[in-house]
VOSE-888262 format. One record per atom (N, C-alpha, C, CB): residue in one letter; x, y, z. Coordinates in steps of 0.1 Angstrom, whole numbers, padded with zeros to 4 digits, always signed. Glycine has a CB too. Layout:
BEGIN
AXYZ;...
end
This chain:
BEGIN
M+0008-0012+0000;M+0000+0000+0000;M+0009+0012+0000;M-0010+0000+0012;S+0005+0022-0008;S+0013+0034-0009;S+0010+0043+0003;S+0010+0042-0022;S+0019+0053+0005;S+0018+0062+0017;S+0009+0074+0013;S+0032+0067+0021;P+0001+0079+0023;P-0005+0092+0021;P+0005+0102+0022;P-0017+0094+0032;Y+0002+0114+0017;Y+0012+0125+0017;Y+0006+0138+0019;Y+0020+0124+0004;I+0015+0148+0023;I+0012+0162+0022;I+0022+0168+0013;I+0013+0168+0037;I+0017+0176+0003;I+0026+0184-0005;I+0027+0198+0001;I+0020+0185-0020;W+0039+0201+0006;W+0041+0214+0012;W+0046+0223+0001;W+0052+0213+0024;T+0039+0234-0002;T+0042+0242-0013;T+0038+0256-0011;T+0035+0237-0026;L+0040+0265-0021;L+0036+0278-0021;L+0027+0281-0033;L+0048+0288-0021;R+0020+0291-0033;R+0011+0294-0044;R+0019+0297-0057;R+0002+0306-0041;R+0013+0292-0068;R+0019+0294-0082;R+0032+0286-0084;R+0021+0309-0084;T+0032+0274-0079;T+0043+0265-0082;T+0040+0253-0091;T+0049+0259-0068;G+0028+0253-0096;G+0024+0242-0104;G+0019+0230-0096;G+0036+0237-0113;G+0016+0233-0084;G+0011+0222-0075;G-0002+0216-0078;G+0011+0227-0061;T-0011+0223-0084;T-0024+0218-0087;T-0023+0207-0097;T-0033+0229-0092;T-0015+0209-0108;T-0013+0198-0118;T-0007+0186-0112;T-0005+0204-0129;L+0004+0188-0105;L+0011+0176-0099;L+0002+0169-0089;L+0024+0180-0093;A-0004+0176-0080;A-0012+0170-0070;A-0024+0163-0077;A-0018+0181-0060;G-0029+0168-0087;G-0040+0161-0094;G-0036+0148-0100;G-0046+0170-0105;L-0024+0147-0106;L-0019+0135-0111;L-0017+0125-0100;L-0006+0137-0119;L-0010+0129-0089;L-0007+0120-0078;L-0020+0114-0072;L+0001+0126-0068;A-0030+0123-0071;A-0043+0119-0065;A-0050+0108-0073;A-0052+0130-0063;V-0048+0108-0086;V-0054+0098-0095;V-0047+0085-0093;V-0054+0103-0110;L-0034+0085-0091;L-0026+0073-0090;L-0026+0067-0076;L-0012+0076-0094;S-0029+0075-0066;S-0029+0070-0052;S-0042+0063-0049;S-0026+0081-0042;E-0041+0052-0040;E-0054+0046-0035;E-0060+0054-0024;E-0051+0032-0031;H-0053+0064-0019;H-0059+0072-0008;H-0068+0083-0014;H-0048+0079+0000;S-0078+0087-0007;S-0088+0096-0012;S-0082+0110-0013;S-0101+0096-0003;G-0086+0117-0024;G-0082+0131-0025;G-0092+0140-0017;G-0082+0135-0040;V-0088+0153-0016;V-0096+0162-0010;V-0094+0176-0017;V-0093+0163+0006;Q-0102+0185-0014;Q-0100+0199-0020;Q-0086+0204-0018;Q-0111+0208-0015;H-0080+0210-0028;H-0067+0215-0026;H-0067+0227-0016;H-0061+0220-0039;E-0056+0228-0009;E-0055+0238+0002;E-0067+0237+0011;E-0053+0252-0003;P-0069+0225+0017;P-0082+0223+0024;P-0083+0231+0037;P-0084+0209+0027;F-0071+0236+0042;F-0072+0243+0055;F-0074+0258+0053;F-0059+0241+0063;N-0075+0263+0041;N-0079+0277+0038;N-0092+0279+0045;N-0079+0280+0023;P-0095+0290+0051;P-0107+0292+0060;P-0120+0289+0052;P-0107+0306+0064;E-0120+0291+0039;E-0133+0289+0032;E-0134+0275+0026;E-0134+0300+0021;R-0125+0266+0029;R-0125+0253+0023;R-0129+0242+0033;R-0111+0250+0017;V-0127+0230+0028;V-0134+0219+0035;V-0130+0217+0049;V-0131+0206+0027;F-0117+0219+0052;F-0112+0218+0066;F-0110+0232+0072;F-0099+0210+0067;G-0117+0242+0067;G-0115+0256+0072;G-0119+0258+0086;G-0123+0265+0063;A-0128+0250+0091;A-0133+0251+0105;A-0121+0248+0115;A-0144+0242+0108;V-0112+0240+0111;V-0100+0237+0119;V-0092+0250+0120;V-0092+0225+0113;T-0090+0256+0109;T-0082+0269+0109;T-0089+0280+0117;T-0079+0273+0095;K-0102+0281+0115;K-0109+0291+0122;K-0109+0289+0137;K-0124+0292+0117;G-0109+0276+0141;G-0109+0273+0155;G-0095+0276+0161;G-0111+0258+0157;W-0084+0274+0153;W-0071+0278+0158;W-0070+0293+0160;W-0060+0273+0148;F-0075+0301+0150;F-0074+0315+0152;F-0082+0321+0163;F-0077+0322+0138;E-0093+0314+0166;E-0102+0318+0176;E-0097+0315+0190;E-0116+0312+0174;H-0091+0303+0192;H-0088+0298+0205;H-0073+0298+0208;H-0094+0285+0207;K-0065+0296+0197;K-0050+0295+0199;K-0047+0284+0209;K-0044+0308+0203;D-0054+0273+0208;D-0053+0261+0217;D-0047+0250+0209;D-0067+0257+0223;E-0034+0247+0213;E-0027+0236+0205;E-0033+0223+0207;E-0012+0236+0209;D-0038+0220+0219;D-0044+0207+0222;D-0057+0205+0213;D-0048+0205+0237;L-0064+0216+0212;L-0076+0215+0204;L-0073+0214+0189;L-0085+0228+0206;L-0062+0221+0185;L-0058+0220+0171;L-0053+0206+0168;L-0047+0230+0168;R-0045+0200+0177;R-0040+0187+0175;R-0052+0177+0173;R-0031+0182+0186;A-0062+0178+0182;A-0073+0169+0181;A-0081+0171+0168;A-0083+0171+0193;D-0083+0184+0164;D-0090+0186+0152;D-0082+0181+0140;D-0092+0201+0150;L-0069+0182+0140;L-0061+0177+0129;L-0062+0161+0128;L-0047+0181+0130;K-0061+0155+0140;K-0062+0140+0140;K-0076+0136+0135;K-0061+0135+0154;R-0086+0144+0138;R-0100+0140+0133;R-0101+0141+0118;R-0110+0149+0140;V-0097+0152+0112;V-0099+0154+0098;V-0089+0146+0089;V-0097+0169+0094;L-0077+0142+0095;L-0068+0134+0088;L-0069+0119+0091;L-0054+0139+0092;A-0078+0115+0099;A-0080+0101+0104;A-0080+0091+0092;A-0092+0100+0113;K-0087+0095+0081;K-0089+0087+0070;K-0077+0089+0060;K-0102+0089+0063;R-0068+0097+0063;R-0056+0099+0055;R-0058+0104+0041;R-0048+0086+0054;P-0066+0115+0040;P-0068+0122+0027;P-0055+0128+0022;P-0079+0132+0028;L-0054+0129+0010;L-0042+0135+0004;L-0043+0150+0004;L-0040+0131-0011;I-0032+0157+0008;I-0032+0171+0011;I-0022+0179+0003;I-0030+0173+0026;K-0027+0190-0003;K-0017+0200-0009;K-0019+0212+0000;K-0020+0203-0024;H-0008+0217+0006;H-0009+0227+0016;H+0001+0238+0013;H-0006+0221+0030;C-0005+0250+0011;C+0004+0262+0009;C+0008+0268+0022;C-0004+0273+0000;F+0021+0265+0026;F+0025+0267+0039;F+0027+0282+0043;F+0037+0260+0042;E+0028+0291+0033;E+0030+0305+0036;E+0017+0312+0041;E+0035+0312+0024;L+0005+0304+0040;L-0007+0310+0043;L-0011+0308+0058;L-0018+0304+0034;L-0004+0300+0065;L-0008+0297+0079;L+0004+0298+0088;L-0013+0282+0080;P+0002+0301+0101;P+0013+0305+0110;P+0021+0293+0114;P+0007+0312+0122;D+0032+0295+0120;D+0042+0285+0124;D+0036+0274+0133;D+0053+0291+0132;P+0028+0277+0144;P+0023+0266+0152;P+0014+0257+0144;P+0015+0272+0164;F+0006+0262+0135;F-0003+0254+0127;F+0005+0244+0118;F-0012+0263+0118;N+0015+0250+0112;N+0024+0241+0103;N+0031+0231+0111;N+0034+0250+0095;R+0036+0234+0123;R+0043+0225+0131;R+0034+0213+0135;R+0048+0232+0144;L+0022+0216+0140;L+0013+0206+0144;L+0008+0197+0132;L+0001+0212+0152;L+0006+0204+0121;L+0002+0196+0109;L+0013+0186+0105;L-0001+0206+0097;L+0025+0190+0106;L+0036+0181+0103;L+0037+0170+0114;L+0050+0189+0103;E+0035+0173+0126;E+0036+0163+0137;E+0025+0153+0136;E+0036+0170+0150;V+0013+0158+0135;V+0001+0149+0134;V+0001+0140+0122;V-0012+0157+0135;S+0004+0146+0110;S+0004+0138+0098;S+0015+0128+0098;S+0006+0148+0086;T+0027+0131+0104;T+0037+0121+0105;T+0033+0109+0114;T+0050+0127+0110;E+0027+0113+0125;E+0022+0103+0134;E+0012+0093+0128;E+0016+0109+0147;L+0004+0099+0118;L-0006+0091+0111;L-0001+0083+0099;L-0017+0100+0107;G+0013+0084+0097;G+0018+0076+0086;G+0020+0084+0073;G+0010+0065+0083;Y+0018+0097+0073;Y+0020+0105+0061;Y+0035+0106+0058;Y+0014+0119+0063;V+0038+0107+0045;V+0052+0112+0041;V+0050+0126+0036;V+0058+0102+0031;Q+0062+0133+0035;Q+0061+0147+0032;Q+0068+0150+0019;Q+0068+0156+0043;I+0062+0158+0011;I+0067+0162-0002;I+0068+0178-0002;I+0058+0158-0014;V+0079+0183-0006;V+0081+0197-0008;V+0081+0201-0023;V+0094+0203+0000;L+0072+0209-0027;L+0072+0213-0041;L+0075+0228-0041;L+0058+0210-0048;D+0085+0232-0049;D+0089+0246-0050;D+0092+0250-0064;D+0101+0250-0041;R+0096+0262-0066;R+0099+0267-0080;R+0112+0274-0080;R+0088+0276-0085;E+0121+0270-0089;E+0134+0277-0089;E+0133+0291-0093;E+0144+0269-0098;A+0125+0294-0103;A+0123+0308-0108;A+0114+0316-0098;A+0117+0308-0122;E+0119+0320-0087;E+0111+0326-0076;E+0105+0339-0081;E+0120+0328-0064;V+0113+0347-0088;V+0107+0360-0093;V+0095+0358-0102;V+0118+0368-0101;D+0096+0348-0111;D+0085+0344-0120;D+0073+0340-0112;D+0089+0334-0130;R+0076+0332-0101;R+0064+0328-0093;R+0057+0339-0086;R+0069+0318-0082;I+0065+0349-0080;I+0059+0360-0074;I+0052+0369-0084;I+0070+0369-0067;L+0057+0371-0096;L+0050+0378-0106;L+0037+0372-0110;L+0059+0380-0118;S+0037+0359-0111;S+0025+0351-0114;S+0014+0353-0103;S+0028+0336-0116;L+0019+0352-0091;L+0010+0354-0079;L+0004+0368-0079;L+0017+0351-0066;E+0013+0378-0081;E+0008+0392-0081;E-0001+0395-0093;E+0020+0402-0081;L+0001+0388-0104;L-0007+0390-0115;L-0021+0385-0113;L-0001+0383-0128;A-0022+0373-0106;A-0035+0367-0103;A-0042+0376-0093;A-0033+0353-0097;R-0035+0382-0083;R-0041+0391-0074;R-0047+0403-0081;R-0031+0395-0063;L-0039+0408-0090;L-0042+0421-0097;L-0054+0419-0107;L-0030+0425-0105;T-0055+0408-0113;T-0065+0406-0124;T-0076+0397-0120;T-0059+0401-0136;G-0074+0389-0109;G-0084+0379-0106;G-0084+0366-0114;G-0098+0384-0107;A-0073+0365-0123;A-0071+0354-0132;A-0064+0343-0125;A-0064+0358-0145;W-0070+0335-0117;W-0064+0324-0110;W-0064+0311-0118;W-0071+0322-0096;G-0072+0310-0128;G-0073+0298-0136;G-0073+0301-0150;G-0086+0290-0132;K-0073+0290-0159;K-0071+0292-0173;K-0083+0300-0179;K-0071+0278-0180;Q-0095+0297-0175;Q-0106+0304-0181;Q-0106+0319-0178;Q-0119+0298-0176;E-0103+0322-0165;E-0102+0336-0161;E-0091+0343-0169;E-0101+0338-0146;A-0079+0337-0170;A-0068+0342-0177;A-0071+0345-0191;A-0055+0333-0175;W-0078+0336-0198;W-0081+0338-0212;W-0090+0350-0214;W-0087+0325-0218;K-0100+0351-0205;K-0109+0363-0206;K-0102+0376-0203;K-0121+0361-0195;V-0093+0377-0193;V-0086+0389-0191;V-0077+0392-0203;V-0077+0387-0178;F-0070+0382-0208;F-0061+0384-0220;F-0069+0390-0231;F-0054+0371-0224;Q-0080+0384-0234;Q-0089+0389-0245;Q-0093+0404-0243;Q-0101+0380-0247;D-0097+0407-0231;D-0101+0421-0228;D-0090+0431-0230;D-0107+0422-0214;L-0078+0427-0225;L-0066+0435-0226;L-0062+0437-0241;L-0054+0430-0218;Q-0062+0426-0248;Q-0058+0426-0262;Q-0068+0434-0271;Q-0057+0412-0268;N-0081+0434-0267;N-0091+0441-0275;N-0092+0456-0271;N-0104+0435-0273;G-0085+0459-0260;G-0085+0473-0255;G-0097+0476-0247;G-0085+0482-0267;T-0105+0466-0243;T-0117+0469-0235;T-0114+0469-0220;T-0127+0458-0238;A-0101+0467-0217;A-0097+0468-0203;A-0082+0472-0203;A-0099+0454-0195;Q-0078+0477-0192;Q-0064+0481-0190;Q-0059+0475-0177;Q-0062+0496-0190;A-0046+0470-0177;A-0040+0464-0165;A-0035+0475-0156;A-0029+0455-0169;A-0038+0474-0143;A-0033+0483-0133;A-0018+0479-0130;A-0041+0482-0120;P-0010+0488-0125;P+0003+0485-0121;P+0005+0475-0110;P+0011+0497-0119;F+0016+0468-0109;F+0019+0460-0097;F+0021+0468-0085;F+0031+0451-0100;D+0018+0463-0073;D+0022+0469-0061;D+0036+0463-0058;D+0012+0465-0049;A+0046+0470-0064;A+0060+0465-0063;A+0065+0463-0049;A+0069+0474-0071;P+0063+0473-0040;P+0067+0471-0026;P+0061+0459-0019;P+0065+0484-0018;G+0048+0457-0022;G+0041+0446-0017;G+0046+0433-0022;G+0026+0447-0020;A+0049+0432-0035;A+0055+0420-0041;A+0069+0417-0035;A+0057+0422-0056;V+0077+0427-0033;V+0090+0425-0026;V+0088+0420-0012;V+0098+0438-0027;A+0079+0426-0005;A+0076+0422+0009;A+0072+0407+0009;A+0066+0431+0016;H+0063+0403+0000;H+0059+0389+0000;H+0070+0380-0004;H+0047+0388-0010;L+0078+0383-0013;L+0090+0375-0016;L+0098+0372-0003;L+0099+0382-0027;K+0100+0383+0004;K+0108+0381+0017;K+0101+0372+0027;K+0112+0395+0023;V+0088+0374+0028;V+0080+0365+0037;V+0082+0350+0033;V+0065+0369+0037;C+0081+0348+0020;C+0082+0334+0015;C+0095+0328+0018;C+0078+0333+0000;Q+0106+0336+0016;Q+0119+0331+0019;Q+0120+0327+0034;Q+0130+0342+0016;T+0114+0335+0043;T+0114+0332+0057;T+0107+0320+0060;T+0108+0344+0065;Y+0095+0318+0053;Y+0087+0306+0056;Y+0095+0293+0051;Y+0074+0307+0048;R+0102+0294+0040;R+0110+0283+0035;R+0120+0279+0046;R+0117+0286+0022;H+0127+0288+0051;H+0137+0285+0062;H+0130+0278+0073;H+0144+0298+0066;K+0118+0283+0077;K+0111+0278+0089;K+0107+0263+0086;K+0099+0286+0092;I+0101+0260+0074;I+0097+0247+0071;I+0109+0237+0070;I+0089+0247+0058;K+0120+0242+0064;K+0132+0234+0064;K+0137+0230+0078;K+0143+0241+0055;T+0137+0241+0086;T+0142+0238+0100;T+0133+0229+0108;T+0143+0252+0107;L+0120+0231+0106;L+0110+0223+0112;L+0111+0208+0109;L+0096+0228+0109;M+0113+0205+0096;M+0115+0191+0092;M+0128+0186+0097;M+0114+0190+0076;D+0138+0194+0096;D+0151+0189+0101;D+0150+0186+0116;D+0162+0200+0099;D+0144+0195+0124;D+0143+0193+0138;D+0135+0180+0142;D+0136+0205+0145;H+0126+0176+0133;H+0118+0164+0135;H+0124+0152+0128;H+0103+0166+0130;G+0135+0153+0123;G+0142+0142+0116;G+0135+0137+0104;G+0143+0131+0126;I+0128+0146+0097;I+0120+0142+0085;I+0127+0146+0072;I+0106+0149+0086;T+0129+0137+0063;T+0135+0140+0050;T+0124+0139+0040;T+0147+0130+0047;P+0120+0151+0035;P+0109+0151+0025;P+0115+0148+0011;P+0102+0164+0025;F+0106+0144+0002;F+0109+0144-0012;F+0108+0158-0018;F+0100+0133-0020;V+0119+0164-0022;V+0119+0177-0027;V+0119+0177-0043;V+0132+0185-0022;V+0109+0184-0048;V+0108+0185-0063;V+0105+0200-0066;V+0097+0176-0068;Y+0112+0204-0077;Y+0110+0218-0082;Y+0102+0217-0095;Y+0124+0225-0084;F+0094+0227-0097;F+0085+0229-0109;F+0093+0226-0121;F+0079+0243-0109;E+0105+0232-0122;E+0113+0231-0134;E+0118+0217-0137;E+0125+0240-0134;Q+0120+0209-0126;Q+0125+0195-0127;Q+0114+0186-0134;Q+0129+0189-0114;V+0102+0190-0132;V+0091+0183-0138;V+0087+0187-0152;V+0078+0183-0129;Y+0087+0201-0154;Y+0081+0206-0166;Y+0091+0212-0177;Y+0072+0217-0163;A+0104+0214-0173;A+0113+0221-0182;A+0117+0211-0193;A+0125+0226-0175;D+0119+0198-0190;D+0123+0188-0199;D+0114+0176-0198;D+0139+0185-0197;P+0106+0173-0208;P+0097+0162-0207;P+0103+0149-0202;P+0089+0160-0220;Q+0115+0145-0208;Q+0121+0132-0204;Q+0125+0132-0190;Q+0132+0129-0214;K+0132+0143-0186;K+0136+0144-0172;K+0124+0145-0163;K+0146+0156-0170;G+0114+0151-0167;G+0102+0153-0159;G+0096+0139-0157;G+0092+0162-0166;R+0095+0130-0167;R+0090+0117-0165;R+0098+0109-0154;R+0090+0109-0178;Q+0111+0111-0155;Q+0119+0104-0145;Q+0117+0109-0131;Q+0134+0105-0149;K+0116+0123-0130;K+0114+0129-0117;K+0100+0124-0111;K+0114+0144-0117;V+0090+0123-0119;V+0077+0118-0114;V+0078+0104-0110;V+0066+0120-0125;A+0086+0096-0118;A+0088+0082-0115;A+0095+0080-0101;A+0096+0075-0126;D+0105+0089-0099;D+0112+0089-0086;D+0102+0092-0074;D+0124+0098-0086;L+0094+0102-0077;L+0084+0105-0067;L+0074+0094-0064;L+0076+0118-0071;L+0069+0087-0074;L+0060+0076-0072;L+0067+0065-0065;L+0055+0071-0086;D+0080+0063-0067;D+0087+0053-0060;D+0088+0056-0045;D+0101+0051-0066;F+0090+0069-0042;F+0091+0074-0028;F+0077+0072-0021;F+0094+0089-0028;L+0066+0073-0029;L+0053+0071-0023;L+0049+0056-0023;L+0043+0079-0031;G+0056+0048-0030;G+0052+0034-0030;G+0041+0031-0040;G+0047+0029-0017;I+0040+0039-0051;I+0030+0038-0061;I+0037+0031-0073;I+0023+0051-0065;N+0031+0021-0079;N+0036+0014-0090;N+0029+0018-0103;N+0035-0002-0089;P+0036+0026-0112;P+0029+0030-0124;P+0023+0019-0132;P+0038+0038-0133;A+0029+0007-0131;A+0024-0004-0139;A+0010-0009-0135;A+0034-0016-0138;D+0006-0004-0123;D-0008-0008-0118;D-0018+0001-0125;D-0009-0006-0103;H-0014+0010-0133;H-0023+0020-0140;H-0021+0019-0155;H-0022+0034-0135;G-0030+0013-0162;G-0029+0011-0176;G-0028+0024-0184;G-0040+0003-0181;N-0034+0034-0178;N-0034+0047-0185;N-0024+0057-0180;N-0048+0054-0184;Y-0014+0052-0173;Y-0004+0060-0167;Y+0003+0070-0177;Y+0007+0052-0160;N+0008+0064-0188;N+0015+0073-0197;N+0007+0084-0203;N+0021+0064-0209;A-0006+0081-0205;A-0015+0091-0210;A-0017+0102-0200;A-0028+0085-0214;L-0019+0098-0187;L-0021+0107-0176;L-0009+0116-0174;L-0024+0100-0163;L+0003+0110-0175;L+0015+0117-0173;L+0018+0127-0185;L+0027+0108-0172;T+0015+0123-0197;T+0016+0132-0208;T+0008+0144-0207;T+0013+0125-0221;V-0005+0142-0203;V-0014+0154-0201;V-0008+0163-0190;V-0028+0149-0197;A-0004+0157-0179;A+0001+0165-0168;A+0014+0173-0172;A+0005+0156-0156;L+0022+0167-0180;L+0035+0174-0184;L+0033+0184-0195;L+0045+0164-0188;T+0022+0183-0203;T+0021+0192-0215;T+0009+0202-0214;T+0018+0183-0227;Q+0001+0200-0204;Q-0011+0209-0202;Q-0010+0216-0189;Q-0024+0202-0204;K+0002+0221-0185;K+0004+0226-0172;K+0000+0241-0172;K+0019+0225-0168;G-0001+0246-0160;G-0002+0261-0158;G-0015+0267-0160;G+0008+0267-0166;Q-0016+0280-0157;Q-0028+0287-0158;Q-0029+0296-0170;Q-0030+0296-0146;K-0018+0296-0178;K-0017+0303-0191;K-0019+0318-0189;K-0027+0298-0201;S-0014+0323-0178;S-0016+0337-0175;S-0004+0346-0179;S-0019+0339-0160;G+0007+0340-0183;G+0019+0347-0186;G+0018+0357-0197;G+0030+0338-0189;R+0009+0355-0207;R+0007+0364-0218;R+0001+0377-0213;R-0002+0358-0228;I-0005+0378-0201;I-0010+0390-0196;I+0000+0399-0191;I-0021+0387-0185;L+0012+0394-0187;L+0022+0402-0180;L+0026+0414-0188;L+0034+0393-0178;D+0028+0413-0201;D+0033+0424-0209;D+0023+0436-0209;D+0035+0420-0224;F+0011+0434-0205;F+0002+0445-0204;F+0003+0453-0191;F-0013+0440-0205;V+0011+0448-0181;V+0012+0454-0168;V+0023+0465-0170;V+0016+0444-0157;P+0019+0478-0167;P+0028+0489-0171;P+0042+0489-0164;P+0021+0502-0168;N+0042+0485-0151;N+0055+0485-0144;N+0061+0471-0142;N+0053+0491-0130;L+0059+0462-0152;L+0064+0449-0151;L+0079+0449-0150;L+0060+0441-0164;D+0086+0456-0158;D+0101+0456-0159;D+0107+0461-0146;D+0106+0464-0170;T+0102+0472-0141;T+0107+0478-0128;T+0104+0469-0116;T+0102+0492-0126;T+0093+0462-0116;T+0089+0453-0105;T+0098+0441-0106;T+0075+0449-0106;R+0101+0436-0118;R+0110+0424-0119;R+0124+0428-0114;R+0111+0419-0134;I+0129+0439-0117;I+0142+0443-0112;I+0142+0444-0097;I+0146+0457-0119;Q+0132+0450-0091;Q+0132+0451-0077;Q+0131+0437-0070;Q+0120+0460-0072;L+0124+0428-0076;L+0123+0415-0070;L+0136+0408-0072;L+0112+0407-0078;E+0143+0409-0083;E+0156+0403-0085;E+0166+0408-0075;E+0161+0405-0099;E+0166+0421-0072;E+0175+0427-0063;E+0172+0422-0049;E+0174+0442-0063;A+0159+0421-0045;A+0155+0416-0032;A+0159+0401-0030;A+0140+0418-0030;L+0159+0393-0041;L+0162+0379-0040;L+0177+0377-0038;L+0157+0372-0052;G+0185+0385-0044;G+0199+0384-0043;G+0205+0372-0051;G+0203+0382-0029;D+0217+0370-0049;D+0225+0360-0057;D+0223+0345-0052;D+0239+0363-0058;A+0219+0344-0040;A+0218+0330-0034;A+0205+0328-0028;A+0229+0328-0024;P+0194+0326-0036;P+0181+0323-0031;P+0181+0310-0023;P+0170+0323-0042;F+0172+0309-0014;F+0170+0297-0005;F+0166+0285-0014;F+0161+0299+0006;R+0172+0274-0011;R+0168+0261-0018;R+0167+0250-0007;R+0179+0257-0029;F+0157+0242-0008;F+0155+0231+0001;F+0166+0221-0001;F+0140+0225+0000;
end
């Protein structure tokens, strides 16, 4: 039997596509992505934490919602340190293994996130509608909040350090995968996914449609929002500020 898992990630890393593929191949049940966001399926757990700040209650709530070992994709920059710590501890106690999904092109990830915030284009359909409106001249893109983007980049770097330290302190070695390792080169991407499935104890041979599923995942990725970027008036200056804030040695898991 394969292991249930939590994918520890940040927004705009390609996690939705990868998590969707893994969920199809795993015998464990899937659940809504980012289920601990306040408005989602396990949001009551999060709301309870913010209301009471009671670690014993949070631990009990996490044990309850994870008892059947649903598959989790969790954006760790959205929730505070105590929540992430207890989620790691409880899930490990329940037999979960941990996956870290990140993106090497951090500036591109932040720009993608800021673009989604700016336009509301979080998915392919919304992105296509926004692109058409901009191209037709029926809408204009507002400028990025460059200081806000830089501040968020720094917050995410801090969160990465915290998650790495947390896993190290608990003696947990996650499977680390970067967006580019899966999608930049199809052949290398296939091998990286195969390595991940081996880590989880999933045998691709058990799925007759595995190659077709993997091909779709590797070739139909992303929200297709990048074409909107050129319409943002301060794109270049924001990119420069982000690159300067990131520096020459960005954090890597």
